[in-house]
C-alpha positions in Angstrom: 110.6 104.4 79.7 110.6 102.4 82.9 110.3 103.6 86.4 112.3 101.8 89.1 111.9 101.6 92.9 114.9 100.6 95.1 113.9 99.7 98.7 116.3 98.5 101.4 117.8 99.1 104.7 120.5 101.6 105.7 123.8 100.9 104.0 122.3 98.2 101.8 123.8 99.7 98.7 120.7 101.4 97.3 122.5 104.7 96.3 125.4 103.0 94.7 123.0 100.7 92.7 120.8 103.6 91.7 123.8 105.5 90.4 125.1 102.4 88.5 121.6 101.9 86.9 121.3 105.6 85.9 124.8 105.7 84.5 124.2 102.5 82.5 121.3 104.0 80.6 123.5 106.5 78.7 121.2 109.5 79.1 121.7 112.7 81.0 120.9 112.3 84.7 119.3 114.7 87.2 119.8 113.6 90.8 117.1 115.1 93.0 118.5 115.0 96.5 116.6 115.5 99.7 119.2 115.8 102.6 119.6 118.9 104.6 123.0 119.8 106.2 121.7 119.8 109.7 124.9 118.6 111.5 128.5 117.6 110.8 127.6 113.9 110.4 125.0 114.7 107.7 127.5 117.1 106.0 130.0 114.2 105.7 127.3 111.9 104.3 126.4 114.4 101.7 130.1 115.1 100.9 130.6 111.4 100.2 127.6 111.2 98.0 128.7 114.2 96.0 132.2 112.7 95.7 130.8 109.4 94.4 128.3 111.0 92.0 129.4 111.5 88.4 130.5 115.1 87.8 128.4 115.5 84.6 125.1 114.9 86.5 122.8 117.8 87.3 121.8 118.0 90.9 118.6 119.5 92.3 118.3 120.0 96.1 114.7 119.4 97.2 114.4 118.7 100.9 110.7 119.7 100.9 109.3 120.3 97.3 110.2 116.9 95.9 107.2 116.4 93.7 107.8 119.8 92.0 111.4 119.0 91.5 110.6 115.7 89.8 108.0 117.4 87.6 110.6 119.9 86.5 113.1 117.3 85.2 112.7 117.0 81.4 111.6 113.6 80.1 114.7 113.4 78.0 116.7 112.9 81.3 116.8 110.3 83.9 115.4 111.5 87.3 117.1 109.8 90.3 115.4 110.6 93.6 117.7 109.9 96.6 116.2 109.6 99.2 112.4 109.4 99.8 113.0 108.5 103.5 115.0 111.6 104.2 112.3 113.7 102.4 109.5 112.2 104.5 111.6 112.8 107.7 112.1 116.5 106.7 108.3 117.0 106.3 107.5 115.3 109.5 110.1 117.2 111.6 108.9 120.4 110.0 105.5 119.7 111.4 103.6 118.9 108.3 100.2 117.2 108.8 100.5 113.4 108.5 97.6 113.1 106.1 99.2 115.8 103.9 102.5 114.0 103.9 100.7 110.8 102.8 99.1 112.8 99.9 102.5 114.2 98.9 104.0 110.6 98.9 101.2 109.4 96.6 101.7 112.5 94.4 105.4 111.6 94.2 104.6 108.1 93.1 102.3 109.4 90.4 104.8 112.0 89.2 107.5 109.3 88.8 105.2 106.8 87.2 103.8 109.3 84.7 107.1 110.5 83.3 107.9 109.3 79.8 111.6 109.4 80.7 113.3 106.9 83.1 112.7 107.4 86.9 114.6 105.8 89.8 113.5 106.3 93.4 115.5 105.2 96.5 113.8 104.6 99.8 114.5 102.8 103.1 112.5 99.9 104.5 112.0 100.9 108.1 109.3 98.5 109.2 111.3 95.3 109.7 112.4 96.1 113.3 110.6 96.5 116.5 107.6 98.8 117.1 109.1 102.2 117.9 108.7 103.4 121.5 107.4 106.9 120.8 104.5 108.4 118.8 106.7 110.5 116.4 108.8 107.4 115.4 105.7 105.2 115.0 104.1 107.9 112.9 107.2 108.1 110.7 107.4 104.3 110.3 103.7 104.2 109.3 104.0 107.1 106.8 107.2 105.6 105.3 105.4 102.2 104.9 102.4 103.7 103.1 104.6 105.8 100.8 106.8 102.8 100.0 103.6 100.8 99.1 102.5 103.6 96.8 105.9 103.7 95.1 106.1 99.9 94.8 102.6 99.6 93.2 102.9 102.7 90.9 106.4 102.2 89.5 107.2 99.7 86.8 109.8 97.7 88.6 110.6 97.3 92.3 113.6 95.8 94.0 114.6 95.1 97.5 118.3 95.8 98.0 120.2 93.7 100.4 124.0 93.6 100.6 124.3 95.4 97.3 122.2 92.8 95.5 118.7 93.2 93.9 115.8 91.0 94.8 112.7 91.6 92.6 109.5 92.6 94.2 106.5 90.7 92.9 103.1 92.5 92.5 99.9 91.0 94.0 98.8 90.2 90.5 102.0 88.3 89.7 101.6 86.2 92.8 98.0 85.5 92.0 98.9 84.5 88.5 101.6 82.1 89.8 99.1 80.6 92.3 96.4 80.2 89.7 98.9 78.6 87.3 99.9 76.1 90.0 96.2 75.3 90.7 95.5 74.7 87.0 98.5 72.4 86.7 97.3 70.5 89.8 93.9 70.1 88.3 95.3 68.7 85.0 95.4 64.9 84.7 
């Protein structure tokens, strides 16, 4: 079965789309969620997600041990990871080593890609703005970018979510094939 990566900005519609895709497959779903209830605002966000999520889904809370949680979901179920960005932030704020966080991100990509059941991962694109002004924020942006690249190259399908719409992400190989095809056509009489 296919693995899918949904990448986009905050409030772009990633979670709603991931839930729609998972529901549309007609299989049992396990949502692996990463948020911690650190303040009232985060509690409200989590409450809204819980309210929107179908009642028959299984939910696993994995603010730190995400790779293990994904590996524990049976292949007969869809695993929906929401959200990689929150997970990475949890690890960084906890004080985990940046290199180890990168290794965990690559391990997550491998775990999702190697499942025989469907996988959906949701993550934020945080590198489209200005360069952050402090070292922790720059470190987070860099880790997030590298993990997003690992997910985009490891999973079967990638989409950028903007305003609730999906834009397919093309692989390097797909772009090269398109360029080569155009060159061959230009060389033809």
